[in-house]
N, CA, C and O atoms as a MOPAC input file, in Angstrom:
PM7 MOZYME 1SCF
protein

 N    164.95000 1    90.86900 1   119.50900 1
 C    163.84800 1    91.07900 1   120.43800 1
 C    162.65600 1    90.20000 1   120.05200 1
 O    161.94100 1    89.70900 1   120.92600 1
 N    162.44300 1    90.00400 1   118.77200 1
 C    161.32500 1    89.18900 1   118.31300 1
 C    161.46900 1    87.76300 1   118.84300 1
 O    160.49200 1    87.16000 1   119.28700 1
 N    162.68200 1    87.23300 1   118.79600 1
 C    162.90800 1    85.86300 1   119.26700 1
 C    162.65100 1    85.74500 1   120.76400 1
 O    162.04900 1    84.77200 1   121.21700 1
 N    163.10800 1    86.73800 1   121.53500 1
 C    162.91500 1    86.71900 1   122.98500 1
 C    161.43500 1    86.74700 1   123.32700 1
 O    160.96400 1    85.96900 1   124.15600 1
 N    160.71200 1    87.64100 1   122.68900 1
 C    159.28000 1    87.75600 1   122.94400 1
 C    158.54100 1    86.48300 1   122.54600 1
 O    157.65900 1    86.01700 1   123.26800 1
 N    158.90300 1    85.92700 1   121.39600 1
 C    158.24100 1    84.69700 1   120.94000 1
 C    158.53600 1    83.53100 1   121.87700 1
 O    157.64600 1    82.73800 1   122.18500 1
 N    159.78800 1    83.42500 1   122.33200 1
 C    160.14700 1    82.34400 1   123.25900 1
 C    159.41700 1    82.50900 1   124.58300 1
 O    158.93000 1    81.53500 1   125.15700 1
 N    159.34500 1    83.74000 1   125.06100 1
 C    158.63800 1    84.01600 1   126.31400 1
 C    157.15600 1    83.66000 1   126.19800 1
 O    156.59700 1    83.03300 1   127.09700 1
 N    156.52700 1    84.05200 1   125.10900 1
 C    155.11400 1    83.73400 1   124.90700 1
 C    154.89900 1    82.22500 1   124.79500 1
 O    153.90700 1    81.70100 1   125.30300 1
 N    155.81200 1    81.53200 1   124.13800 1
 C    155.71000 1    80.07300 1   124.00100 1
 C    155.78400 1    79.40600 1   125.36900 1
 O    155.00800 1    78.49700 1   125.66300 1
 N    156.71200 1    79.85400 1   126.20000 1
 C    156.85100 1    79.28900 1   127.54500 1
 C    155.58900 1    79.55600 1   128.36800 1
 O    155.09800 1    78.67000 1   129.06700 1
 N    155.06800 1    80.78700 1   128.28100 1
 C    153.84100 1    81.11100 1   129.01800 1
 C    152.67800 1    80.21500 1   128.58700 1
 O    151.95700 1    79.67500 1   129.42600 1
 N    152.50500 1    80.06400 1   127.28200 1
 C    151.40700 1    79.21800 1   126.78500 1
 C    151.60500 1    77.75700 1   127.18700 1
 O    150.64200 1    77.06200 1   127.51200 1
 N    152.85300 1    77.29600 1   127.16500 1
 C    153.15900 1    75.92300 1   127.57700 1
 C    152.81200 1    75.73700 1   129.05500 1
 O    152.24600 1    74.70900 1   129.42800 1
 N    153.14200 1    76.71500 1   129.89900 1
 C    152.81100 1    76.62900 1   131.32000 1
 C    151.30400 1    76.67100 1   131.55800 1
 O    150.78100 1    75.93700 1   132.39700 1
 N    150.61700 1    77.52500 1   130.82200 1
 C    149.15900 1    77.61100 1   130.96300 1
 C    148.51500 1    76.28700 1   130.56700 1
 O    147.65400 1    75.77400 1   131.28100 1
 N    148.93400 1    75.73500 1   129.43000 1
 C    148.38200 1    74.45500 1   128.97700 1
 C    148.77100 1    73.30900 1   129.90800 1
 O    147.94700 1    72.44600 1   130.21400 1
 N    150.01300 1    73.30000 1   130.35200 1
 C    150.51200 1    72.19300 1   131.17300 1
 C    149.96600 1    72.16800 1   132.58700 1
 O    149.76100 1    71.09900 1   133.16200 1
 N    149.72800 1    73.35100 1   133.14900 1
 C    149.27200 1    73.40100 1   134.54200 1
 C    147.76200 1    73.56900 1   134.66100 1
 O    147.17600 1    73.22900 1   135.68900 1
 N    147.14100 1    74.08700 1   133.62600 1
 C    145.70900 1    74.36200 1   133.70300 1
 C    145.40400 1    75.63900 1   134.47900 1
 O    144.24000 1    75.93500 1   134.75100 1
 N    146.43300 1    76.39200 1   134.83500 1
 C    146.24700 1    77.64200 1   135.56600 1
 C    146.02600 1    78.79000 1   134.59900 1
 O    146.43300 1    78.73000 1   133.43900 1
 N    145.38400 1    79.82800 1   135.08600 1
 C    145.20800 1    81.03400 1   134.29300 1
 C    146.44100 1    81.92400 1   134.38800 1
 O    147.34400 1    81.67600 1   135.18600 1
 N    146.46200 1    82.95800 1   133.56400 1
 C    147.60100 1    83.88500 1   133.57200 1
 C    147.79700 1    84.53900 1   134.93000 1
 O    148.92700 1    84.68700 1   135.39500 1
 N    146.68500 1    84.93700 1   135.57300 1
 C    146.81000 1    85.59400 1   136.87600 1
 C    147.44500 1    84.66500 1   137.91000 1
 O    148.31200 1    85.08500 1   138.67600 1
 N    147.02000 1    83.42400 1   137.93000 1
 C    147.59500 1    82.46100 1   138.87600 1
 C    149.06900 1    82.22800 1   138.58900 1
 O    149.86800 1    82.09400 1   139.51700 1
 N    149.43600 1    82.18000 1   137.32100 1
 C    150.84700 1    82.00000 1   136.97300 1
 C    151.68700 1    83.17100 1   137.46100 1
 O    152.81500 1    82.97500 1   137.91300 1
 N    151.15500 1    84.37800 1   137.37600 1
 C    151.87800 1    85.53400 1   137.89500 1
 C    152.09700 1    85.40100 1   139.40000 1
 O    153.17800 1    85.70300 1   139.90500 1
 N    151.08100 1    84.95500 1   140.10400 1
 C    151.19600 1    84.78700 1   141.55600 1
 C    152.24700 1    83.73700 1   141.88700 1
 O    153.11400 1    83.97100 1   142.72900 1
 N    152.17700 1    82.60000 1   141.24300 1
 C    153.15000 1    81.53300 1   141.51100 1
 C    154.55900 1    81.92800 1   141.08900 1
 O    155.52200 1    81.60100 1   141.78300 1
 N    154.69400 1    82.61400 1   139.98100 1
 C    156.02200 1    83.04600 1   139.52400 1
 C    156.62500 1    84.03300 1   140.52500 1
 O    157.80600 1    83.94500 1   140.86200 1
 N    155.81000 1    84.96200 1   140.99100 1
 C    156.29000 1    85.91900 1   141.98300 1
 C    156.74300 1    85.23200 1   143.26100 1
 O    157.79600 1    85.55800 1   143.80800 1
 N    155.95100 1    84.28800 1   143.73200 1
 C    156.33900 1    83.54200 1   144.93200 1
 C    157.59300 1    82.71400 1   144.69900 1
 O    158.45600 1    82.63100 1   145.57300 1
 N    157.69600 1    82.10700 1   143.53500 1
 C    158.87200 1    81.27700 1   143.24200 1
 C    160.14600 1    82.11700 1   143.22000 1
 O    161.15900 1    81.72700 1   143.79900 1
 N    160.09600 1    83.26400 1   142.55600 1
 C    161.28200 1    84.13300 1   142.51000 1
 C    161.60900 1    84.62300 1   143.91500 1
 O    162.76100 1    84.56900 1   144.34300 1
 N    160.59800 1    85.09900 1   144.62700 1
 C    160.80900 1    85.63400 1   145.97400 1
 C    161.42200 1    84.58800 1   146.89600 1
 O    162.42900 1    84.85200 1   147.55300 1
 N    160.82100 1    83.40300 1   146.94800 1
 C    161.30600 1    82.36600 1   147.87000 1
 C    162.67300 1    81.83700 1   147.46700 1
 O    163.47900 1    81.48900 1   148.33000 1
 N    162.94400 1    81.77200 1   146.17400 1
 C    164.26000 1    81.31500 1   145.71800 1
 C    165.34900 1    82.29900 1   146.14000 1
 O    166.36100 1    81.90400 1   146.71800 1
 N    165.13400 1    83.57300 1   145.84900 1
 C    166.13400 1    84.57500 1   146.22900 1
 C    166.23500 1    84.66400 1   147.74600 1
 O    167.33300 1    84.77900 1   148.29000 1
 N    165.10900 1    84.61300 1   148.42500 1
 C    165.10100 1    84.67300 1   149.90300 1
 C    165.89800 1    83.51300 1   150.48200 1
 O    166.62500 1    83.69300 1   151.45800 1
 N    165.77600 1    82.34100 1   149.90500 1
 C    166.49300 1    81.17200 1   150.40000 1
 C    167.97500 1    81.17900 1   150.06700 1
 O    168.78100 1    80.63100 1   150.81900 1
 N    168.34100 1    81.79200 1   148.95500 1
 C    169.74300 1    81.79400 1   148.52700 1
 C    170.53500 1    82.99800 1   149.03000 1
 O    171.76200 1    82.93600 1   149.11200 1
 N    169.85600 1    84.08700 1   149.36500 1
 C    170.53300 1    85.31500 1   149.77000 1
 C    171.12400 1    85.12900 1   151.15700 1
 O    170.39400 1    84.81200 1   152.09600 1
 N    172.41100 1    85.31600 1   151.30400 1
 C    173.09500 1    85.09200 1   152.57900 1
 C    173.58400 1    86.38200 1   153.23200 1
 O    174.23500 1    86.33000 1   154.27500 1
 N    173.28600 1    87.52900 1   152.64500 1
 C    173.73100 1    88.78600 1   153.21100 1
 C    172.59700 1    89.43700 1   153.97500 1
 O    171.58600 1    88.79700 1   154.26300 1
 N    172.76000 1    90.68000 1   154.29700 1
 C    171.76000 1    91.40700 1   155.08700 1
 C    170.44900 1    91.58400 1   154.32000 1
 O    170.43300 1    91.68400 1   153.09400 1
 N    169.37100 1    91.61800 1   155.06600 1
 C    168.03100 1    91.91000 1   154.56900 1
 C    167.60400 1    91.04500 1   153.38400 1
 O    167.35000 1    91.56100 1   152.29600 1
 N    167.52400 1    89.74600 1   153.59200 1
 C    167.14500 1    88.85800 1   152.47400 1
 C    165.73300 1    89.10700 1   151.95000 1
 O    165.47500 1    88.92000 1   150.76100 1
 N    164.81800 1    89.52700 1   152.82100 1
 C    163.45400 1    89.80000 1   152.36500 1
 C    163.40300 1    90.96200 1   151.39300 1
 O    162.67700 1    90.91500 1   150.39900 1
 N    164.17300 1    92.00600 1   151.67700 1
 C    164.20800 1    93.16300 1   150.78800 1
 C    164.87200 1    92.80500 1   149.46000 1
 O    164.39700 1    93.19800 1   148.39500 1
 N    165.96800 1    92.06000 1   149.53000 1
 C    166.65800 1    91.63700 1   148.30100 1
 C    165.72900 1    90.78300 1   147.43500 1
 O    165.68700 1    90.94300 1   146.21500 1
 N    164.99400 1    89.88500 1   148.06600 1
 C    164.07400 1    89.01800 1   147.33200 1
 C    162.92900 1    89.83200 1   146.72600 1
 O    162.49300 1    89.55700 1   145.60800 1
 N    162.44600 1    90.83100 1   147.46500 1
 C    161.35900 1    91.67700 1   146.95500 1
 C    161.82800 1    92.45700 1   145.73400 1
 O    161.11700 1    92.53600 1   144.73200 1
 N    163.02200 1    93.03000 1   145.81500 1
 C    163.55800 1    93.80300 1   144.69300 1
 C    163.77900 1    92.90400 1   143.47800 1
 O    163.47000 1    93.29300 1   142.35200 1
 N    164.31200 1    91.70600 1   143.70500 1
 C    164.52800 1    90.76400 1   142.59400 1
 C    163.20100 1    90.40500 1   141.93800 1
 O    163.11500 1    90.32300 1   140.71300 1
 N    162.17400 1    90.19100 1   142.74300 1
 C    160.85400 1    89.85200 1   142.21500 1
 C    160.28400 1    91.00600 1   141.40400 1
 O    159.70100 1    90.79300 1   140.34100 1
 N    160.45000 1    92.22400 1   141.89900 1
 C    159.97400 1    93.39700 1   141.16400 1
 C    160.69700 1    93.53800 1   139.82900 1
 O    160.07300 1    93.83500 1   138.81000 1
 N    162.00500 1    93.32700 1   139.83300 1
 C    162.76700 1    93.41300 1   138.58600 1
 C    162.31100 1    92.36300 1   137.58000 1
 O    162.17200 1    92.65900 1   136.39300 1
 N    162.07800 1    91.14200 1   138.04700 1
 C    161.60800 1    90.07700 1   137.15100 1
 C    160.21400 1    90.40600 1   136.62400 1
 O    159.94000 1    90.21900 1   135.43900 1
 N    159.33100 1    90.89700 1   137.49800 1
 C    157.96700 1    91.24400 1   137.07300 1
 C    157.99000 1    92.35200 1   136.02200 1
 O    157.28100 1    92.27300 1   135.01900 1
 N    158.79600 1    93.37300 1   136.24800 1
 C    158.88200 1    94.48200 1   135.28500 1
 C    159.51700 1    94.02700 1   133.97400 1
 O    159.07800 1    94.43300 1   132.89800 1
 N    160.53400 1    93.19800 1   134.05900 1
 C    161.17200 1    92.68000 1   132.84000 1
 C    160.18600 1    91.83800 1   132.03400 1
 O    160.13200 1    91.94700 1   130.80900 1
 N    159.41300 1    91.00400 1   132.71400 1
 C    158.43100 1    90.16300 1   132.02100 1
 C    157.37500 1    91.02000 1   131.33400 1
 O    156.98000 1    90.73500 1   130.20300 1
 N    156.92200 1    92.06300 1   132.01000 1
 C    155.92200 1    92.94200 1   131.39400 1
 C    156.52000 1    93.73700 1   130.23500 1
 O    155.83400 1    94.01300 1   129.25100 1
 N    157.78600 1    94.10200 1   130.35000 1
 C    158.44700 1    94.79900 1   129.24800 1
 C    158.51800 1    93.89200 1   128.01700 1
 O    158.25100 1    94.33400 1   126.89900 1
 N    158.88000 1    92.61400 1   128.22900 1
 C    158.92400 1    91.67200 1   127.10900 1
 C    157.52100 1    91.49100 1   126.52700 1
 O    157.35900 1    91.41200 1   125.30900 1
 N    156.50800 1    91.42500 1   127.39300 1
 C    155.11900 1    91.35300 1   126.92100 1
 C    154.77300 1    92.56500 1   126.04800 1
 O    154.19800 1    92.41900 1   124.96900 1
 N    155.12600 1    93.74700 1   126.52100 1
 C    154.83700 1    94.97300 1   125.76700 1
 C    155.52700 1    94.97000 1   124.40800 1
 O    154.93800 1    95.35700 1   123.39900 1
 N    156.77200 1    94.53300 1   124.39700 1
 C    157.51300 1    94.48100 1   123.13400 1
 C    156.84700 1    93.51700 1   122.15400 1
 O    156.71200 1    93.81900 1   120.96800 1
 N    156.43400 1    92.35900 1   122.66000 1
 C    155.75700 1    91.38600 1   121.80400 1
 C    154.43700 1    91.90400 1   121.28800 1
 O    154.09500 1    91.68700 1   120.12600 1
 N    153.68800 1    92.58900 1   122.13900 1
 C    152.41600 1    93.16100 1   121.71100 1
 C    152.63100 1    94.24900 1   120.66300 1
 O    151.88100 1    94.34600 1   119.69300 1
 N    153.65600 1    95.05800 1   120.86900 1
 C    153.94600 1    96.12200 1   119.90500 1
 C    154.33500 1    95.53200 1   118.55100 1
 O    153.92100 1    96.04000 1   117.50800 1
 N    155.12300 1    94.47200 1   118.56500 1
 C    155.52900 1    93.83700 1   117.30500 1
 C    154.33600 1    93.22800 1   116.56900 1
 O    154.28900 1    93.22300 1   115.33900 1
 N    153.37600 1    92.71600 1   117.33700 1
 C    152.18700 1    92.12800 1   116.71900 1
 C    151.11700 1    93.17100 1   116.42900 1
 O    150.11900 1    92.87300 1   115.77300 1
 N    151.32000 1    94.39900 1   116.91700 1
 C    150.34100 1    95.46300 1   116.68600 1
 C    149.10000 1    95.31900 1   117.53800 1
 O    148.03700 1    95.81900 1   117.16900 1
 N    149.21200 1    94.64500 1   118.67000 1
 C    148.05500 1    94.44100 1   119.55300 1
 C    148.44000 1    94.81200 1   120.98300 1
 O    148.62600 1    93.93200 1   121.82300 1
 N    148.55700 1    96.07800 1   121.25700 1
 C    148.92700 1    96.51800 1   122.60200 1
 C    147.74300 1    96.39700 1   123.54400 1
 O    146.64200 1    96.85700 1   123.24100 1
 N    147.98300 1    95.76700 1   124.70200 1
 C    146.96300 1    95.69700 1   125.74600 1
 C    146.95600 1    97.02800 1   126.49500 1
 O    147.95800 1    97.74300 1   126.48900 1
 N    145.84800 1    97.36600 1   127.13500 1
 C    145.82400 1    98.61000 1   127.91700 1
 C    146.86100 1    98.55500 1   129.04400 1
 O    147.20100 1    97.48200 1   129.54200 1
 N    147.35200 1    99.73000 1   129.43200 1
 C    148.33700 1    99.78900 1   130.51300 1
 C    147.82500 1    99.13800 1   131.79000 1
 O    148.59000 1    98.52200 1   132.53200 1
 N    146.53200 1    99.27500 1   132.04100 1
 C    145.96700 1    98.69700 1   133.26800 1
 C    146.17900 1    97.18600 1   133.33000 1
 O    146.36100 1    96.63500 1   134.41600 1
 N    146.15800 1    96.52300 1   132.20600 1
 C    146.36500 1    95.06900 1   132.19000 1
 C    147.78500 1    94.71900 1   132.61200 1
 O    148.00100 1    93.72500 1   133.30600 1
 N    148.74900 1    95.52500 1   132.19900 1
 C    150.13700 1    95.27300 1   132.57900 1
 C    150.36600 1    95.57800 1   134.06100 1
 O    151.06700 1    94.83800 1   134.75100 1
 N    149.77500 1    96.66300 1   134.54100 1
 C    149.88600 1    96.96700 1   135.97200 1
 C    149.21000 1    95.88700 1   136.79800 1
 O    149.68300 1    95.55900 1   137.88700 1
 N    148.12300 1    95.33200 1   136.30600 1
 C    147.42700 1    94.24000 1   136.98700 1
 C    148.35700 1    93.02800 1   137.11900 1
 O    148.38400 1    92.37600 1   138.16300 1
 N    149.10400 1    92.73300 1   136.07700 1
 C    150.04100 1    91.60600 1   136.11700 1
 C    151.14300 1    91.84700 1   137.14700 1
 O    151.51100 1    90.93900 1   137.89100 1
 N    151.66600 1    93.07100 1   137.18700 1
 C    152.70700 1    93.38500 1   138.17000 1
 C    152.12900 1    93.30400 1   139.57700 1
 O    152.77800 1    92.78500 1   140.48600 1
 N    150.92900 1    93.80600 1   139.76100 1
 C    150.25300 1    93.73500 1   141.06200 1
 C    150.09100 1    92.27400 1   141.50100 1
 O    150.39500 1    91.93200 1   142.64400 1
 N    149.61800 1    91.42200 1   140.60200 1
 C    149.45200 1    90.00400 1   140.93100 1
 C    150.78400 1    89.36200 1   141.30700 1
 O    150.85700 1    88.56700 1   142.24400 1
 N    151.82900 1    89.71300 1   140.57400 1
 C    153.13800 1    89.12300 1   140.83400 1
 C    153.70400 1    89.59900 1   142.16300 1
 O    154.36700 1    88.82800 1   142.85500 1
 N    153.46000 1    90.84000 1   142.53300 1
 C    154.11100 1    91.43200 1   143.70300 1
 C    153.31700 1    91.35600 1   144.99500 1
 O    153.87000 1    91.64700 1   146.05600 1
 N    152.04700 1    90.98000 1   144.95600 1
 C    151.22100 1    91.04400 1   146.16700 1
 C    151.79200 1    90.20100 1   147.31000 1
 O    152.09300 1    90.73100 1   148.37900 1
 N    151.94100 1    88.90400 1   147.09200 1
 C    152.40900 1    88.04900 1   148.18600 1
 C    153.86500 1    88.28400 1   148.55200 1
 O    154.19100 1    88.23100 1   149.73800 1
 N    154.75800 1    88.54200 1   147.60700 1
 C    156.11800 1    88.90800 1   148.02200 1
 C    156.14500 1    90.17000 1   148.89400 1
 O    156.96100 1    90.27600 1   149.80900 1
 N    155.25300 1    91.12100 1   148.60800 1
 C    155.18700 1    92.33100 1   149.43600 1
 C    154.72800 1    91.98600 1   150.84700 1
 O    155.30600 1    92.46200 1   151.82400 1
 N    153.69900 1    91.16900 1   150.95500 1
 C    153.20700 1    90.76700 1   152.27800 1
 C    154.29900 1    90.01400 1   153.03700 1
 O    154.53700 1    90.28800 1   154.21300 1
 N    154.95700 1    89.07400 1   152.37500 1
 C    156.01400 1    88.30100 1   153.03600 1
 C    157.19500 1    89.18100 1   153.43500 1
 O    157.79900 1    88.95000 1   154.48200 1
 N    157.53500 1    90.17200 1   152.63600 1
 C    158.61300 1    91.10100 1   152.98900 1
 C    158.23900 1    91.93800 1   154.20400 1
 O    159.07400 1    92.19300 1   155.07200 1
 N    156.99300 1    92.36100 1   154.26100 1
 C    156.53400 1    93.13300 1   155.41900 1
 C    156.58800 1    92.29300 1   156.69300 1
 O    157.01200 1    92.77700 1   157.74300 1
 N    156.16200 1    91.05200 1   156.59800 1
 C    156.22300 1    90.15300 1   157.75800 1
 C    157.66700 1    89.92000 1   158.16500 1
 O    157.98900 1    89.92100 1   159.35300 1
 N    158.53800 1    89.72000 1   157.18400 1
 C    159.95600 1    89.50500 1   157.45300 1
 C    160.55000 1    90.71200 1   158.17900 1
 O    161.27300 1    90.55300 1   159.16300 1
 N    160.24700 1    91.91500 1   157.69600 1
 C    160.74000 1    93.13000 1   158.33500 1
 C    160.20500 1    93.28500 1   159.73900 1
 O    160.94200 1    93.68300 1   160.64100 1
 N    158.94100 1    92.98000 1   159.93900 1
 C    158.33000 1    93.07400 1   161.26500 1
 C    158.98700 1    92.08700 1   162.22000 1
 O    159.28800 1    92.43300 1   163.36200 1
 N    159.20800 1    90.86400 1   161.76000 1
 C    159.85400 1    89.84300 1   162.60400 1
 C    161.28100 1    90.23600 1   162.94800 1
 O    161.73200 1    90.00900 1   164.07100 1
 N    161.99000 1    90.81600 1   162.00400 1
 C    163.37500 1    91.24200 1   162.26100 1
 C    163.42200 1    92.33500 1   163.32200 1
 O    164.26600 1    92.30200 1   164.21800 1
 N    162.51300 1    93.30400 1   163.22000 1
 C    162.49100 1    94.38300 1   164.20800 1
 C    162.12700 1    93.85700 1   165.57900 1
 O    162.70600 1    94.26800 1   166.58400 1
 N    161.16900 1    92.95000 1   165.62100 1
 C    160.74600 1    92.39600 1   166.90800 1
 C    161.89100 1    91.58800 1   167.53000 1
 O    162.15600 1    91.71000 1   168.72600 1
 N    162.56200 1    90.77500 1   166.73200 1
 C    163.66700 1    89.95800 1   167.22600 1
 C    164.82800 1    90.83300 1   167.68000 1
 O    165.42000 1    90.57100 1   168.72700 1
 N    165.16400 1    91.86600 1   166.91400 1
 C    166.28700 1    92.72700 1   167.30100 1
 C    165.94700 1    93.49000 1   168.57000 1
 O    166.83700 1    93.74600 1   169.38200 1
 N    164.68800 1    93.86000 1   168.76700 1
 C    164.27000 1    94.52700 1   170.00100 1
 C    164.38000 1    93.60400 1   171.20000 1
 O    164.81600 1    94.02900 1   172.27000 1
 N    163.99000 1    92.34600 1   171.03800 1
 C    164.09700 1    91.37700 1   172.13800 1
 C    165.55200 1    91.10500 1   172.47800 1
 O    165.89600 1    90.97300 1   173.65300 1
 N    166.41700 1    91.01800 1   171.46500 1
 C    167.84400 1    90.79300 1   171.71600 1
 C    168.45500 1    91.96900 1   172.46700 1
 O    169.30300 1    91.77100 1   173.33700 1
 N    168.03100 1    93.20000 1   172.14000 1
 C    168.54600 1    94.37600 1   172.82900 1
 C    168.13200 1    94.36100 1   174.29200 1
 O    168.92200 1    94.71100 1   175.17000 1
 N    166.88700 1    93.95400 1   174.55500 1
 C    166.43300 1    93.85800 1   175.95000 1
 C    167.21500 1    92.82600 1   176.72500 1
 O    167.56500 1    93.05500 1   177.88300 1
 N    167.49500 1    91.69000 1   176.10600 1
 C    168.29000 1    90.64200 1   176.77900 1
 C    169.69300 1    91.12300 1   177.09800 1
 O    170.23200 1    90.82800 1   178.16500 1
 N    170.28800 1    91.87000 1   176.16400 1
 C    171.63800 1    92.38700 1   176.40600 1
 C    171.62400 1    93.34900 1   177.59200 1
 O    172.54300 1    93.33200 1   178.41000 1
 N    170.58900 1    94.18600 1   177.69200 1
 C    170.49900 1    95.11900 1   178.80400 1
 C    170.30900 1    94.39100 1   180.12800 1
 O    170.86900 1    94.79100 1   181.14900 1
 N    169.51400 1    93.31900 1   180.10900 1
 C    169.27700 1    92.54500 1   181.32800 1
 C    170.54000 1    91.85400 1   181.79500 1
 O    170.74900 1    91.70100 1   182.99800 1
 N    171.39100 1    91.43000 1   180.86600 1
 C    172.60500 1    90.71400 1   181.22700 1
 C    173.69800 1    91.64700 1   181.69400 1
 O    174.63200 1    91.20600 1   182.36500 1
 N    173.61400 1    92.91000 1   181.36600 1
 C    174.67800 1    93.86800 1   181.72300 1
 C    174.65000 1    94.26400 1   183.18100 1
 O    175.48000 1    95.05900 1   183.62100 1

């Protein structure tokens, strides 16, 4: 576990230094990247929901690794800081999933009306 946490922290610091972005911005971009990747690759039903769930799992796993690393170093951040990170990661994927669901319902309703008109 120590190696995983150390590698994760090294990657985070490398991304922060390399991009010039803050931790909050990295959470937002990471969430969007996971969401859009899964959304683009998922070929079964409800790709928006699958992408949202995948993003949530990645966000929770990342925070769990953060917690483990903090515990090993004896410097636990307050719970609110971890929830803030999950919130940042999940905000835009949640909005995009809601839009996706709304568009699906609207499209399926229009298709049903067309079928009735053709009958």
